[in-house]
N, C-alpha and C positions, 0 to 999 in steps of 0.2 A: 832857491826855494822851489820846490814843486810845484806844478801847475794843479794839482788838487789842493794842497794847502792855501794857493791862489786865490781859487773860486770859494774855499770855505771861509777865507777872507774877506770875499768881496760878495758874499755871499747870493753866487749864483750856481753853486753847488747842486740847487733843488729845482736847475733849471731844467728843458725836455731831454736836452741830449744828455743830461747824467741824471737821470732819474733813477734809474735801477743799476747799478753796479757798475755804472762808470762805462761800459760797453753800448755804442750807441745800437749796434745789433741785437743787444739782449735788452735793450728799452725797447725796440720795435718789437721781439715777439713776444715780452711782457702785454705791450698794448692790446695783444692780440686776443688774451685770454678777457674769459668772462671778468666782468667788472669785480666781483666779488674777489678772485683769485688772484687777479691783476694787484688789488690794492692789497691783499695780504703777502703778494710775491715783492710786491714794491718795499713794503715795509720792511720785510724779513732782508731785503738787499742793502739798507741804509747802515753806514756803518757803526751806528749807535745800537742797532739791534745783534750784534757780536754774539753775543750768551742765549740770546734766543735763535740764532742762525746756525750755529755750530752741531748742538743737540739735535736740532728739527733737520736738519742735512744728513748728521749720523743714522739717526731714525728713519731717514727716508732709505736709505741706503739697505739699511738693515731690511725691511719692508721690503725692497727690493728683488733683495735675497731668496727672500721668503715669499716671493711672488704666486706657487703653486698654491698658497694657502687662500681662503676664502677672505675678501674685501680686498687682500693686500694685491699690488698687480707691479708689472715692469715697468709701470709707468712711475715710478715712484725712486726707482733706481737713478735717472737722468738726472730728475728736478734735486733727489738730494746730492749728487754730484756737481750741481750747477750752483747748489747753496754752498758748499765746501769750498768751492774754487774761489770763492770770495777773500779767504783766509788761507788756504793753500798754493803756495806758490806752484807745486808741480800739476798741480791740479786745472790751474789758470792757463798754462801754456796750453793743454789739454781743450779747454773750453774754447779757446780762441781757436783751435786746430778746428775744432766739429763748426763753430762757426762761422768761419770761414768754406766748412765744407756748403752750408746750409745757402750761403751766399752765393756760390756757386750753382749748384744742383737744384734749389729750392728758391728763388726768388722773390717767388711769389710768397712765401711768409715773412720777407721782410717789408711788403708793400703794405705800407698804411692805408691806402686807399681799398685794400682788398678786404671784402666781407671778414667778419672774425668764424662766420660758419667754414669758408670756403677750406676745403680740405686738400687744394693742387700741392 
């Protein structure tokens, strides 16, 4: 039996370390978002939100590709890929590498005591 299924059966899947997506580093980044956006991303990363997460991720990727248009931006591309990484194993490995890089090069981004407005 996997650890994820054990957590779901014992009711600890909603704990702070498993808040969004199962990667504690991703959870730390999500906690740094503004409250409204953090709540939305946390909801999208729940396993039960798969049918909302996949189309949302695909639309964000498309919006990122068309970032030259007004309102759309390049910020949409990494967010869309991060959402899709929950369901696409090939993207999950890439997300892990990006989070490893963030952990090495930008440790302040993962520091829970850092200010949300800190752009270090």
